[in-house]
Biopython code that builds the backbone (N, CA, C, O; Angstrom):
import numpy as np
from Bio.PDB.StructureBuilder import StructureBuilder

atoms = [
    (1, "MET", "N", (99.930, 112.118, 96.054)),
    (1, "MET", "CA", (99.946, 111.853, 97.478)),
    (1, "MET", "C", (98.524, 111.686, 98.012)),
    (1, "MET", "O", (98.259, 110.842, 98.868)),
    (2, "LEU", "N", (97.619, 112.509, 97.487)),
    (2, "LEU", "CA", (96.235, 112.407, 97.948)),
    (2, "LEU", "C", (95.606, 111.084, 97.544)),
    (2, "LEU", "O", (94.870, 110.475, 98.321)),
    (3, "ILE", "N", (95.893, 110.647, 96.340)),
    (3, "ILE", "CA", (95.328, 109.377, 95.885)),
    (3, "ILE", "C", (95.870, 108.227, 96.727)),
    (3, "ILE", "O", (95.125, 107.304, 97.057)),
    (4, "VAL", "N", (97.127, 108.264, 97.073)),
    (4, "VAL", "CA", (97.697, 107.214, 97.919)),
    (4, "VAL", "C", (97.004, 107.220, 99.275)),
    (4, "VAL", "O", (96.599, 106.170, 99.774)),
    (5, "ARG", "N", (96.869, 108.395, 99.870)),
    (5, "ARG", "CA", (96.277, 108.490, 101.205)),
    (5, "ARG", "C", (94.808, 108.062, 101.214)),
    (5, "ARG", "O", (94.369, 107.331, 102.101)),
    (6, "GLU", "N", (94.057, 108.527, 100.217)),
    (6, "GLU", "CA", (92.619, 108.245, 100.177)),
    (6, "GLU", "C", (92.305, 106.943, 99.442)),
    (6, "GLU", "O", (91.169, 106.471, 99.487)),
    (7, "GLN", "N", (93.275, 106.368, 98.778)),
    (7, "GLN", "CA", (93.195, 105.121, 98.018)),
    (7, "GLN", "C", (92.491, 105.243, 96.680)),
    (7, "GLN", "O", (92.821, 104.510, 95.747)),
    (8, "CYS", "N", (91.537, 106.143, 96.563)),
    (8, "CYS", "CA", (90.754, 106.247, 95.345)),
    (8, "CYS", "C", (90.079, 107.616, 95.333)),
    (8, "CYS", "O", (89.344, 107.948, 96.263)),
    (9, "LEU", "N", (90.319, 108.416, 94.290)),
    (9, "LEU", "CA", (89.717, 109.752, 94.214)),
    (9, "LEU", "C", (89.202, 110.032, 92.809)),
    (9, "LEU", "O", (89.732, 109.522, 91.822)),
    (10, "SER", "N", (88.161, 110.850, 92.741)),
    (10, "SER", "CA", (87.603, 111.275, 91.459)),
    (10, "SER", "C", (88.242, 112.594, 91.035)),
    (10, "SER", "O", (88.909, 113.258, 91.829)),
    (11, "VAL", "N", (88.032, 112.959, 89.790)),
    (11, "VAL", "CA", (88.523, 114.238, 89.278)),
    (11, "VAL", "C", (87.934, 115.381, 90.103)),
    (11, "VAL", "O", (88.641, 116.328, 90.447)),
    (12, "GLY", "N", (86.659, 115.295, 90.415)),
    (12, "GLY", "CA", (85.995, 116.342, 91.197)),
    (12, "GLY", "C", (86.612, 116.518, 92.572)),
    (12, "GLY", "O", (86.789, 117.641, 93.044)),
    (13, "GLU", "N", (86.937, 115.405, 93.212)),
    (13, "GLU", "CA", (87.568, 115.485, 94.537)),
    (13, "GLU", "C", (88.942, 116.138, 94.447)),
    (13, "GLU", "O", (89.302, 116.963, 95.288)),
    (14, "LEU", "N", (89.705, 115.766, 93.428)),
    (14, "LEU", "CA", (91.035, 116.352, 93.253)),
    (14, "LEU", "C", (90.943, 117.837, 92.900)),
    (14, "LEU", "O", (91.749, 118.641, 93.369)),
    (15, "THR", "N", (89.966, 118.196, 92.077)),
    (15, "THR", "CA", (89.754, 119.601, 91.731)),
    (15, "THR", "C", (89.443, 120.413, 92.976)),
    (15, "THR", "O", (89.988, 121.500, 93.169)),
    (16, "GLU", "N", (88.573, 119.890, 93.814)),
    (16, "GLU", "CA", (88.212, 120.573, 95.061)),
    (16, "GLU", "C", (89.404, 120.675, 96.004)),
    (16, "GLU", "O", (89.654, 121.734, 96.579)),
    (17, "ALA", "N", (90.130, 119.591, 96.163)),
    (17, "ALA", "CA", (91.248, 119.566, 97.109)),
    (17, "ALA", "C", (92.377, 120.491, 96.686)),
    (17, "ALA", "O", (92.936, 121.219, 97.507)),
    (18, "LEU", "N", (92.706, 120.461, 95.413)),
    (18, "LEU", "CA", (93.881, 121.190, 94.928)),
    (18, "LEU", "C", (93.562, 122.602, 94.457)),
    (18, "LEU", "O", (94.463, 123.407, 94.224)),
    (19, "GLN", "N", (92.258, 122.898, 94.317)),
    (19, "GLN", "CA", (91.833, 124.225, 93.860)),
    (19, "GLN", "C", (92.451, 124.558, 92.496)),
    (19, "GLN", "O", (92.955, 125.658, 92.269)),
    (20, "VAL", "N", (92.393, 123.572, 91.604)),
    (20, "VAL", "CA", (92.937, 123.689, 90.255)),
    (20, "VAL", "C", (91.815, 123.334, 89.287)),
    (20, "VAL", "O", (90.901, 122.594, 89.650)),
    (21, "SER", "N", (91.871, 123.848, 88.067)),
    (21, "SER", "CA", (90.813, 123.610, 87.091)),
    (21, "SER", "C", (90.702, 122.131, 86.724)),
    (21, "SER", "O", (91.686, 121.391, 86.756)),
    (22, "GLN", "N", (89.483, 121.717, 86.373)),
    (22, "GLN", "CA", (89.223, 120.325, 86.014)),
    (22, "GLN", "C", (90.033, 119.896, 84.783)),
    (22, "GLN", "O", (90.572, 118.789, 84.783)),
    (23, "PRO", "N", (90.144, 120.734, 83.724)),
    (23, "PRO", "CA", (90.952, 120.292, 82.574)),
    (23, "PRO", "C", (92.421, 120.027, 82.943)),
    (23, "PRO", "O", (93.036, 119.093, 82.429)),
    (24, "LYS", "N", (92.962, 120.840, 83.819)),
    (24, "LYS", "CA", (94.359, 120.645, 84.233)),
    (24, "LYS", "C", (94.515, 119.339, 85.013)),
    (24, "LYS", "O", (95.450, 118.574, 84.777)),
    (25, "ILE", "N", (93.598, 119.092, 85.937)),
    (25, "ILE", "CA", (93.622, 117.842, 86.713)),
    (25, "ILE", "C", (93.492, 116.656, 85.760)),
    (25, "ILE", "O", (94.262, 115.699, 85.850)),
    (26, "SER", "N", (92.527, 116.715, 84.852)),
    (26, "SER", "CA", (92.292, 115.607, 83.924)),
    (26, "SER", "C", (93.504, 115.343, 83.043)),
    (26, "SER", "O", (93.836, 114.190, 82.768)),
    (27, "ARG", "N", (94.158, 116.394, 82.604)),
    (27, "ARG", "CA", (95.347, 116.243, 81.749)),
    (27, "ARG", "C", (96.458, 115.506, 82.506)),
    (27, "ARG", "O", (97.088, 114.598, 81.963)),
    (28, "HIS", "N", (96.691, 115.898, 83.747)),
    (28, "HIS", "CA", (97.739, 115.247, 84.536)),
    (28, "HIS", "C", (97.370, 113.799, 84.875)),
    (28, "HIS", "O", (98.227, 112.916, 84.852)),
    (29, "LEU", "N", (96.101, 113.563, 85.187)),
    (29, "LEU", "CA", (95.660, 112.196, 85.462)),
    (29, "LEU", "C", (95.833, 111.317, 84.228)),
    (29, "LEU", "O", (96.240, 110.161, 84.340)),
    (30, "ALA", "N", (95.525, 111.861, 83.054)),
    (30, "ALA", "CA", (95.682, 111.096, 81.809)),
    (30, "ALA", "C", (97.148, 110.725, 81.585)),
    (30, "ALA", "O", (97.448, 109.617, 81.141)),
    (31, "GLN", "N", (98.050, 111.639, 81.888)),
    (31, "GLN", "CA", (99.481, 111.345, 81.742)),
    (31, "GLN", "C", (99.915, 110.250, 82.714)),
    (31, "GLN", "O", (100.657, 109.341, 82.343)),
    (32, "LEU", "N", (99.453, 110.342, 83.949)),
    (32, "LEU", "CA", (99.807, 109.323, 84.946)),
    (32, "LEU", "C", (99.191, 107.966, 84.589)),
    (32, "LEU", "O", (99.801, 106.921, 84.815)),
    (33, "ARG", "N", (97.986, 107.991, 84.033)),
    (33, "ARG", "CA", (97.341, 106.741, 83.616)),
    (33, "ARG", "C", (98.069, 106.124, 82.424)),
    (33, "ARG", "O", (98.301, 104.915, 82.395)),
    (34, "SER", "N", (98.429, 106.949, 81.443)),
    (34, "SER", "CA", (99.099, 106.406, 80.255)),
    (34, "SER", "C", (100.499, 105.893, 80.572)),
    (34, "SER", "O", (101.021, 105.033, 79.863)),
    (35, "SER", "N", (101.109, 106.416, 81.633)),
    (35, "SER", "CA", (102.435, 105.924, 82.027)),
    (35, "SER", "C", (102.347, 104.702, 82.945)),
    (35, "SER", "O", (103.368, 104.110, 83.295)),
    (36, "GLY", "N", (101.129, 104.327, 83.332)),
    (36, "GLY", "CA", (100.945, 103.129, 84.154)),
    (36, "GLY", "C", (101.003, 103.366, 85.646)),
    (36, "GLY", "O", (100.936, 102.413, 86.422)),
    (37, "VAL", "N", (101.124, 104.619, 86.070)),
    (37, "VAL", "CA", (101.178, 104.915, 87.508)),
    (37, "VAL", "C", (99.783, 104.811, 88.126)),
    (37, "VAL", "O", (99.627, 104.310, 89.240)),
    (38, "LEU", "N", (98.769, 105.287, 87.396)),
    (38, "LEU", "CA", (97.389, 105.247, 87.884)),
    (38, "LEU", "C", (96.540, 104.338, 87.009)),
    (38, "LEU", "O", (96.852, 104.108, 85.840)),
    (39, "VAL", "N", (95.478, 103.833, 87.584)),
    (39, "VAL", "CA", (94.439, 103.132, 86.825)),
    (39, "VAL", "C", (93.120, 103.824, 87.136)),
    (39, "VAL", "O", (92.937, 104.386, 88.216)),
    (40, "ASP", "N", (92.212, 103.775, 86.181)),
    (40, "ASP", "CA", (90.907, 104.381, 86.423)),
    (40, "ASP", "C", (89.857, 103.314, 86.656)),
    (40, "ASP", "O", (89.926, 102.212, 86.111)),
    (41, "LEU", "N", (88.891, 103.666, 87.474)),
    (41, "LEU", "CA", (87.765, 102.796, 87.804)),
    (41, "LEU", "C", (86.503, 103.558, 87.464)),
    (41, "LEU", "O", (86.285, 104.653, 87.982)),
    (42, "ARG", "N", (85.671, 103.004, 86.608)),
    (42, "ARG", "CA", (84.437, 103.683, 86.224)),
    (42, "ARG", "C", (83.279, 103.094, 87.016)),
    (42, "ARG", "O", (83.070, 101.882, 87.060)),
    (43, "GLN", "N", (82.530, 104.008, 87.643)),
    (43, "GLN", "CA", (81.338, 103.622, 88.399)),
    (43, "GLN", "C", (80.222, 104.570, 88.008)),
    (43, "GLN", "O", (80.143, 105.690, 88.512)),
    (44, "GLY", "N", (79.361, 104.120, 87.110)),
    (44, "GLY", "CA", (78.286, 104.987, 86.634)),
    (44, "GLY", "C", (78.864, 106.229, 85.988)),
    (44, "GLY", "O", (79.665, 106.136, 85.058)),
    (45, "GLN", "N", (78.460, 107.397, 86.478)),
    (45, "GLN", "CA", (78.937, 108.659, 85.909)),
    (45, "GLN", "C", (80.308, 109.071, 86.439)),
    (45, "GLN", "O", (80.895, 110.032, 85.943)),
    (46, "TRP", "N", (80.819, 108.363, 87.427)),
    (46, "TRP", "CA", (82.076, 108.745, 88.072)),
    (46, "TRP", "C", (83.256, 107.957, 87.528)),
    (46, "TRP", "O", (83.139, 106.780, 87.186)),
    (47, "VAL", "N", (84.395, 108.633, 87.456)),
    (47, "VAL", "CA", (85.662, 107.975, 87.135)),
    (47, "VAL", "C", (86.586, 108.250, 88.310)),
    (47, "VAL", "O", (86.852, 109.403, 88.650)),
    (48, "PHE", "N", (87.068, 107.187, 88.922)),
    (48, "PHE", "CA", (87.970, 107.294, 90.061)),
    (48, "PHE", "C", (89.363, 106.850, 89.632)),
    (48, "PHE", "O", (89.521, 106.085, 88.680)),
    (49, "TYR", "N", (90.351, 107.334, 90.337)),
    (49, "TYR", "CA", (91.740, 106.980, 90.052)),
    (49, "TYR", "C", (92.382, 106.423, 91.297)),
    (49, "TYR", "O", (92.136, 106.889, 92.409)),
    (50, "ARG", "N", (93.217, 105.408, 91.090)),
    (50, "ARG", "CA", (93.990, 104.834, 92.193)),
    (50, "ARG", "C", (95.359, 104.446, 91.663)),
    (50, "ARG", "O", (95.564, 104.364, 90.452)),
    (51, "ILE", "N", (96.287, 104.211, 92.565)),
    (51, "ILE", "CA", (97.635, 103.793, 92.187)),
    (51, "ILE", "C", (97.557, 102.375, 91.624)),
    (51, "ILE", "O", (96.868, 101.519, 92.179)),
    (52, "SER", "N", (98.244, 102.138, 90.551)),
    (52, "SER", "CA", (98.251, 100.822, 89.920)),
    (52, "SER", "C", (98.909, 99.786, 90.829)),
    (52, "SER", "O", (99.923, 100.055, 91.474)),
    (53, "THR", "N", (98.322, 98.622, 90.865)),
    (53, "THR", "CA", (98.910, 97.515, 91.632)),
    (53, "THR", "C", (100.047, 96.862, 90.852)),
    (53, "THR", "O", (100.752, 96.002, 91.380)),
    (54, "GLU", "N", (100.225, 97.270, 89.596)),
    (54, "GLU", "CA", (101.261, 96.695, 88.734)),
    (54, "GLU", "C", (102.598, 97.439, 88.815)),
    (54, "GLU", "O", (103.539, 97.087, 88.104)),
    (55, "LEU", "N", (102.692, 98.451, 89.663)),
    (55, "LEU", "CA", (103.947, 99.205, 89.773)),
    (55, "LEU", "C", (105.050, 98.334, 90.353)),
    (55, "LEU", "O", (104.785, 97.476, 91.196)),
    (56, "PRO", "N", (106.285, 98.545, 89.909)),
    (56, "PRO", "CA", (107.401, 97.813, 90.515)),
    (56, "PRO", "C", (107.539, 98.200, 91.988)),
    (56, "PRO", "O", (107.167, 99.306, 92.381)),
    (57, "GLY", "N", (108.063, 97.305, 92.782)),
    (57, "GLY", "CA", (108.212, 97.537, 94.213)),
    (57, "GLY", "C", (108.968, 98.810, 94.553)),
    (57, "GLY", "O", (108.594, 99.525, 95.483)),
    (58, "TRP", "N", (110.039, 99.101, 93.801)),
    (58, "TRP", "CA", (110.837, 100.292, 94.097)),
    (58, "TRP", "C", (110.029, 101.563, 93.887)),
    (58, "TRP", "O", (110.207, 102.538, 94.618)),
    (59, "MET", "N", (109.128, 101.563, 92.880)),
    (59, "MET", "CA", (108.318, 102.754, 92.616)),
    (59, "MET", "C", (107.259, 102.935, 93.700)),
    (59, "MET", "O", (107.004, 104.053, 94.146)),
    (60, "ASN", "N", (106.653, 101.846, 94.116)),
    (60, "ASN", "CA", (105.688, 101.898, 95.214)),
    (60, "ASN", "C", (106.344, 102.442, 96.475)),
    (60, "ASN", "O", (105.778, 103.287, 97.168)),
    (61, "LYS", "N", (107.535, 101.952, 96.762)),
    (61, "LYS", "CA", (108.262, 102.404, 97.947)),
    (61, "LYS", "C", (108.561, 103.898, 97.850)),
    (61, "LYS", "O", (108.400, 104.629, 98.828)),
    (62, "LEU", "N", (108.987, 104.347, 96.694)),
    (62, "LEU", "CA", (109.303, 105.762, 96.481)),
    (62, "LEU", "C", (108.063, 106.638, 96.668)),
    (62, "LEU", "O", (108.128, 107.682, 97.317)),
    (63, "ILE", "N", (106.950, 106.216, 96.105)),
    (63, "ILE", "CA", (105.701, 106.975, 96.234)),
    (63, "ILE", "C", (105.286, 107.068, 97.699)),
    (63, "ILE", "O", (104.922, 108.146, 98.170)),
    (64, "HIS", "N", (105.336, 105.961, 98.418)),
    (64, "HIS", "CA", (104.936, 105.976, 99.830)),
    (64, "HIS", "C", (105.903, 106.788, 100.685)),
    (64, "HIS", "O", (105.476, 107.423, 101.649)),
    (65, "GLN", "N", (107.183, 106.785, 100.359)),
    (65, "GLN", "CA", (108.134, 107.628, 101.082)),
    (65, "GLN", "C", (107.840, 109.100, 100.837)),
    (65, "GLN", "O", (107.955, 109.915, 101.752)),
    (66, "LEU", "N", (107.466, 109.445, 99.627)),
    (66, "LEU", "CA", (107.091, 110.818, 99.301)),
    (66, "LEU", "C", (105.877, 111.246, 100.121)),
    (66, "LEU", "O", (105.856, 112.343, 100.680)),
    (67, "VAL", "N", (104.882, 110.395, 100.193)),
    (67, "VAL", "CA", (103.680, 110.689, 100.985)),
    (67, "VAL", "C", (104.061, 110.880, 102.451)),
    (67, "VAL", "O", (103.643, 111.852, 103.080)),
    (68, "ASP", "N", (104.847, 109.962, 102.992)),
    (68, "ASP", "CA", (105.244, 110.040, 104.402)),
    (68, "ASP", "C", (106.037, 111.308, 104.707)),
    (68, "ASP", "O", (105.878, 111.894, 105.778)),
    (69, "SER", "N", (106.881, 111.732, 103.785)),
    (69, "SER", "CA", (107.718, 112.902, 104.037)),
    (69, "SER", "C", (106.937, 114.212, 103.958)),
    (69, "SER", "O", (107.384, 115.235, 104.477)),
    (70, "ASN", "N", (105.776, 114.184, 103.314)),
    (70, "ASN", "CA", (104.981, 115.404, 103.156)),
    (70, "ASN", "C", (103.695, 115.403, 103.969)),
    (70, "ASN", "O", (102.917, 116.354, 103.878)),
    (71, "CYS", "N", (103.452, 114.378, 104.749)),
    (71, "CYS", "CA", (102.159, 114.236, 105.417)),
    (71, "CYS", "C", (101.893, 115.331, 106.450)),
    (71, "CYS", "O", (100.737, 115.569, 106.799)),
    (72, "LEU", "N", (102.922, 115.992, 106.940)),
    (72, "LEU", "CA", (102.713, 117.022, 107.949)),
    (72, "LEU", "C", (102.706, 118.431, 107.375)),
    (72, "LEU", "O", (102.482, 119.386, 108.118)),
    (73, "SER", "N", (102.942, 118.591, 106.082)),
    (73, "SER", "CA", (102.962, 119.933, 105.508)),
    (73, "SER", "C", (101.566, 120.550, 105.585)),
    (73, "SER", "O", (100.564, 119.860, 105.399)),
    (74, "SER", "N", (101.512, 121.833, 105.856)),
    (74, "SER", "CA", (100.219, 122.508, 106.024)),
    (74, "SER", "C", (99.422, 122.515, 104.719)),
    (74, "SER", "O", (98.196, 122.401, 104.748)),
    (75, "GLU", "N", (100.096, 122.646, 103.581)),
    (75, "GLU", "CA", (99.400, 122.648, 102.299)),
    (75, "GLU", "C", (98.721, 121.303, 102.049)),
    (75, "GLU", "O", (97.575, 121.252, 101.605)),
    (76, "TYR", "N", (99.429, 120.225, 102.335)),
    (76, "TYR", "CA", (98.889, 118.873, 102.170)),
    (76, "TYR", "C", (97.695, 118.668, 103.106)),
    (76, "TYR", "O", (96.682, 118.096, 102.703)),
    (77, "GLN", "N", (97.809, 119.126, 104.335)),
    (77, "GLN", "CA", (96.709, 119.001, 105.291)),
    (77, "GLN", "C", (95.487, 119.780, 104.828)),
    (77, "GLN", "O", (94.361, 119.313, 105.000)),
    (78, "GLN", "N", (95.685, 120.959, 104.244)),
    (78, "GLN", "CA", (94.562, 121.742, 103.736)),
    (78, "GLN", "C", (93.864, 121.010, 102.591)),
    (78, "GLN", "O", (92.637, 121.029, 102.497)),
    (79, "ASP", "N", (94.636, 120.373, 101.732)),
    (79, "ASP", "CA", (94.062, 119.597, 100.631)),
    (79, "ASP", "C", (93.175, 118.476, 101.173)),
    (79, "ASP", "O", (92.068, 118.260, 100.680)),
    (80, "ILE", "N", (93.661, 117.776, 102.176)),
    (80, "ILE", "CA", (92.901, 116.680, 102.784)),
    (80, "ILE", "C", (91.632, 117.206, 103.434)),
    (80, "ILE", "O", (90.568, 116.598, 103.307)),
    (81, "GLU", "N", (91.738, 118.328, 104.127)),
    (81, "GLU", "CA", (90.570, 118.918, 104.781)),
    (81, "GLU", "C", (89.509, 119.320, 103.758)),
    (81, "GLU", "O", (88.315, 119.144, 103.998)),
    (82, "ARG", "N", (89.946, 119.864, 102.612)),
    (82, "ARG", "CA", (88.981, 120.245, 101.579)),
    (82, "ARG", "C", (88.264, 119.015, 101.021)),
    (82, "ARG", "O", (87.065, 119.071, 100.745)),
    (83, "ILE", "N", (88.985, 117.909, 100.852)),
    (83, "ILE", "CA", (88.333, 116.672, 100.375)),
    (83, "ILE", "C", (87.290, 116.216, 101.383)),
    (83, "ILE", "O", (86.156, 115.912, 101.012)),
    (84, "HIS", "N", (87.662, 116.167, 102.636)),
    (84, "HIS", "CA", (86.756, 115.652, 103.665)),
    (84, "HIS", "C", (85.577, 116.582, 103.935)),
    (84, "HIS", "O", (84.556, 116.146, 104.466)),
    (85, "ALA", "N", (85.707, 117.857, 103.574)),
    (85, "ALA", "CA", (84.628, 118.820, 103.771)),
    (85, "ALA", "C", (83.644, 118.839, 102.599)),
    (85, "ALA", "O", (82.613, 119.509, 102.669)),
    (86, "MET", "N", (83.952, 118.113, 101.528)),
    (86, "MET", "CA", (83.074, 118.102, 100.350)),
    (86, "MET", "C", (81.701, 117.561, 100.687)),
    (86, "MET", "O", (81.561, 116.545, 101.369)),
    (87, "LYS", "N", (80.694, 118.258, 100.196)),
    (87, "LYS", "CA", (79.326, 117.760, 100.324)),
    (87, "LYS", "C", (79.041, 116.850, 99.137)),
    (87, "LYS", "O", (79.532, 117.092, 98.035)),
    (88, "ASN", "N", (78.262, 115.820, 99.354)),
    (88, "ASN", "CA", (77.892, 114.865, 98.292)),
    (88, "ASN", "C", (79.123, 114.253, 97.624)),
    (88, "ASN", "O", (79.162, 114.080, 96.406)),
    (89, "ARG", "N", (80.097, 113.939, 98.419)),
    (89, "ARG", "CA", (81.325, 113.325, 97.902)),
    (89, "ARG", "C", (81.037, 111.941, 97.352)),
    (89, "ARG", "O", (80.413, 111.132, 98.038)),
    (90, "PRO", "N", (81.473, 111.641, 96.133)),
    (90, "PRO", "CA", (81.229, 110.311, 95.562)),
    (90, "PRO", "C", (81.998, 109.242, 96.336)),
    (90, "PRO", "O", (83.036, 109.515, 96.938)),
    (91, "VAL", "N", (81.470, 108.033, 96.308)),
    (91, "VAL", "CA", (82.100, 106.931, 97.031)),
    (91, "VAL", "C", (82.661, 105.929, 96.034)),
    (91, "VAL", "O", (81.955, 105.454, 95.145)),
    (92, "CYS", "N", (83.930, 105.617, 96.193)),
    (92, "CYS", "CA", (84.585, 104.631, 95.335)),
    (92, "CYS", "C", (84.440, 103.253, 95.946)),
    (92, "CYS", "O", (84.773, 103.045, 97.113)),
    (93, "CYS", "N", (83.944, 102.316, 95.161)),
    (93, "CYS", "CA", (83.760, 100.944, 95.662)),
    (93, "CYS", "C", (84.917, 100.023, 95.350)),
    (93, "CYS", "O", (84.854, 98.838, 95.679)),
    (94, "GLN", "N", (85.957, 100.514, 94.736)),
    (94, "GLN", "CA", (87.158, 99.760, 94.367)),
    (94, "GLN", "C", (86.784, 98.379, 93.958)),
    (94, "GLN", "O", (87.654, 97.582, 93.608)),
]
sb = StructureBuilder()
sb.init_structure("model")
sb.init_model(0)
sb.init_chain("A")
sb.init_seg("    ")
for serial, (resi, resn, name, xyz) in enumerate(atoms, 1):
    if name == "N":
        sb.init_residue(resn, " ", resi, " ")
    sb.init_atom(name, np.array(xyz, "f"), 0.0, 1.0, " ", f" {name:<3s}", serial, name[0])
structure = sb.get_structure()
């Protein structure tokens, strides 16, 4: 949901937002990438992740409905606030 909302996030941003260890985040991102849900973008030392543009329409619709249905949850809002509060946040040039 965070990647959809922010369009592009790094492992560090997700680690900060979700308050979960980097290996756990990386493992889940690798699974989503290998299944074709996410694609990675490498920019220098940073690796960013975004939703694949190759997803079928029904899957895109489902993902966006999930984001819309959870956008007001306090936990989701806290995750977003932690991302936006990051100092020296990397910038994805997509």
